[in-house]
Structure formats: structure tokens, C-alpha cells
C-alpha positions as CSV (number, residue, x, y, z in Angstrom):
1,M,104.2,121.3,115.4
2,K,106.0,119.2,112.8
3,G,102.8,118.4,110.9
4,L,99.4,116.8,110.9
5,I,99.2,113.0,110.4
6,L,96.1,111.0,109.8
7,I,96.3,107.4,110.8
8,I,93.7,105.0,109.3
9,E,93.9,102.0,111.5
10,D,91.3,99.8,113.0
11,N,93.4,98.1,115.7
12,A,93.4,100.3,118.8
13,D,96.7,99.0,120.1
14,N,98.5,99.8,116.8
15,F,96.9,103.2,116.6
16,Y,97.9,104.0,120.2
17,L,101.5,103.0,119.7
18,M,101.8,105.0,116.4
19,R,100.1,108.0,117.9
20,Y,102.3,107.9,121.0
21,L,105.5,107.7,119.0
22,L,104.6,110.4,116.6
23,E,103.2,112.8,119.2
24,N,106.4,112.5,121.2
25,Q,108.2,113.8,118.2
26,G,106.0,116.9,117.9
27,F,103.4,115.7,115.3
28,K,99.7,116.2,115.7
29,V,97.9,112.9,115.1
30,I,94.3,112.2,114.3
31,G,92.8,108.8,113.6
32,A,90.0,106.9,111.8
33,D,89.1,103.3,112.3
34,S,87.5,102.7,108.9
35,G,88.1,103.7,105.3
36,W,85.0,105.8,104.9
37,L,85.8,107.8,108.0
38,G,89.4,108.1,107.0
39,I,88.5,109.6,103.6
40,E,86.1,112.0,105.3
41,M,88.7,113.0,107.9
42,A,91.3,113.5,105.1
43,L,89.0,115.8,103.2
44,Y,88.0,117.8,106.3
45,N,91.5,118.1,107.9
46,I,93.8,118.0,104.9
47,P,96.7,116.2,106.7
48,D,100.3,116.5,105.8
49,I,100.6,112.7,105.5
50,I,98.3,109.7,105.8
51,L,99.3,106.4,107.4
52,L,97.1,103.6,106.0
53,D,96.6,100.1,107.3
54,I,95.8,97.7,104.4
55,Q,93.6,95.2,106.2
56,L,90.5,97.2,107.3
57,P,86.9,96.2,107.7
58,G,84.5,97.1,104.9
59,M,87.0,98.7,102.5
60,D,90.7,97.5,102.2
61,G,93.6,100.0,102.2
62,Y,94.2,99.5,98.5
63,T,90.7,100.8,97.7
64,I,91.1,103.6,100.2
65,A,94.4,104.7,98.6
66,R,92.9,104.7,95.1
67,R,89.9,106.8,96.4
68,L,92.2,109.3,98.1
69,R,94.3,109.6,94.9
70,A,91.2,110.1,92.8
71,N,90.2,113.2,94.8
72,S,92.0,116.4,93.5
73,I,92.2,117.9,97.0
74,L,94.1,114.9,98.3
75,T,96.0,113.7,95.3
76,N,99.4,115.1,96.5
77,I,99.2,114.1,100.1
78,P,101.8,111.3,100.8
79,I,100.3,108.0,101.8
80,V,102.3,105.4,103.7
81,A,101.0,101.9,104.0
82,V,101.7,100.6,107.5
83,T,100.7,97.0,107.3
84,S,101.3,93.4,108.4
85,Y,100.9,92.4,104.7
86,A,104.5,91.4,104.0
87,M,104.2,88.7,101.3
88,A,105.9,89.0,98.0
89,G,104.1,91.6,95.9
90,D,102.3,93.3,98.8
91,K,104.5,96.3,98.7
92,E,104.2,96.7,95.0
93,H,100.4,96.3,95.2
94,A,100.3,99.1,97.8
95,L,102.5,101.4,95.7
96,A,100.4,100.6,92.6
97,A,97.2,101.6,94.5
98,G,98.7,105.0,95.2
99,A,100.9,104.7,98.4
100,N,104.2,106.6,98.4
101,G,105.8,104.2,100.9
102,Y,105.4,101.0,102.8
103,I,106.3,100.1,106.4
104,E,105.9,96.6,107.7
105,K,104.3,95.8,111.1
106,P,105.3,95.3,113.7
107,I,106.8,98.7,113.5
108,N,110.2,99.5,115.0
109,P,109.5,102.0,117.8
110,D,113.1,103.4,117.6
111,M,112.8,104.1,113.8
112,F,109.2,104.8,113.2
113,A,109.1,108.6,113.5
114,S,112.2,109.0,111.4
115,Q,110.7,106.6,108.7
116,I,107.6,108.8,108.6
117,M,109.7,112.0,108.4
118,E,111.1,110.7,105.1
119,F,107.7,111.2,103.6
120,M,106.7,114.6,105.1
121,P,106.3,117.3,102.4
122,N,108.5,119.8,104.4
123,K,110.9,117.3,106.0
124,N,113.9,119.5,105.4
125,K,112.3,122.3,107.4
126,G,110.9,120.1,110.2
127,E,107.8,122.3,110.2
128,T,104.8,122.6,108.0
129,T,103.7,126.0,106.6
């Protein structure tokens, strides 16, 4: 297994596509469809990376990223915003909230897994410890 990825995404089709692409590359994928559940799952499972939609019901991805960063257990886990927010300043806003990276939707299925690998803590080994 290459690593555990938590996807916080409320759109079932988007979640399915990301999960499919990542599992085919050897990742284990878990998901949450809300910010509160995503934070709980991150604390319980301690993923290697978190993929975070920005437009979520109840709590936006910026707030979720700040809350994840505020928790000492999760502070070093890479967060990648995967979002349709693609206006000027959106990437900078996501990075300022605590994201390490930013991928625009629609994702490119041919490149998605390799884009995620760039943020994996042990990307050079291809495996997590």
C-alpha cells in the first residue's frame, strides 16, 4: 500500500472518481462528506494526506483546513485542496488556510495520482512506514 488518503468531498461522483483513480495506484482511500466528519476521521485514522474540497455544506474547506492545522496531531499532514474554485486568489486563499497544494476540478484522470504523489510524505519510497 502506498499510503492512506482521506478525501473530504460531498459530491459522490467526484469522490468515486478520485477513489477509483487512487486505489488503482495502490492507495487506501477513506472518505467523509462533511467537514466535521472529515476532522473526526482524520483524528481517528491519521491519514498520510488529506484531499479537501473547498465548497462543502456547513463548514467550508478553508475553515476545515484551519481546524486541521490547529490540531497538534494533524498539523504536519499534507492537505491538498481539490476544488472547482478557480478564480483569481482562490489558490492563495486555500494555501493561506493551511493547504499545501491546490488542484483544480475537473481533475485530469491521467495526471491525478501523480499529482497527489508529489505531496505524499514518503513519495521517494513509494511506501509509508
